[in-house]
N, C-alpha and C positions, 0 to 999 in steps of 0.2 A: 191424551190418554197413556197410562203406564203398561209396562209388560204384564199387569194382572186382568186386564181388559179380555174380558172372554171370545172377544173377535180377532183381536191377536194373538191367543193362544191357540182358537182352532186355526188361523192359518198358516202361523207355525208348524204345528202337529201337519197340516195337508200337506206343505212344502218337505218335510223330512219322510212324510210317506212317499210321497211322488218320486224324490230320490229314489228311494229302494224298489220302486215299482217300474220305474224308467225302462223301457227295453235296452237291450245293450246298443241295437243301429238299425239302420233302413229305415224304410218311410213311419212306421209304429213311434220310429222314437220324436220324430218330428211333427206330430201330430199330437194335440189334446185332447183328455177324452173329453166324450160326448158329455153335455150339461143339459138337463131340460131347460124349456124356456120361461117358467117360475124360477128356477132356483135362482136362492140370492147372490151364490158365488157364479153367476154368471157373466159376468164381467171378472176377466183373466188377474189374477193377481201377478206380478212380477216374480213374485219368491216361487210361485207355482205353477209356472212353466219350467218345460224340460229346459236343459240346456245340451247343447250339442257335446257329444263326445262320448268315447265308448264306455262300456260296465267297470273296467279298471279307475278311468276317471270319476266316473258316478260316484264309486264306493270310496275313492278318496276325497272327494268333495264333503262325502256324508261322513268319514271320520273327522275330516280336519272341524265340520260344523260340530261334532260328539261333543270333540276333548279340546274344544279352543277354550281357554284360561285353567286348562289340566295345569298344573304344578308337577312335573316329574321328578322333582327331588323331596318334594313332602311325602312322607313314608309315616304310617301309624307307628307306634311303639307302643309294647307291651305294657299294661298297667302295673307299677312295679309295690302298690299299698297293698 
């Protein structure tokens, strides 16, 4: 299965949204979202489970994930032709 697999992409999107929607702390941060019994996502995915930490740490993880592989020295140049 390559990265173009629809299931893999949906789990990736789910894990990114989960990072954004994870509460900052408290008991709610430790509890996964409720799922329907027949839901195909009923088995928890390691990337979809919340990780402990503050809201700032969650933001840091999100930005590190979004910008991994980003070359900060590569800049666009104007077209001179």
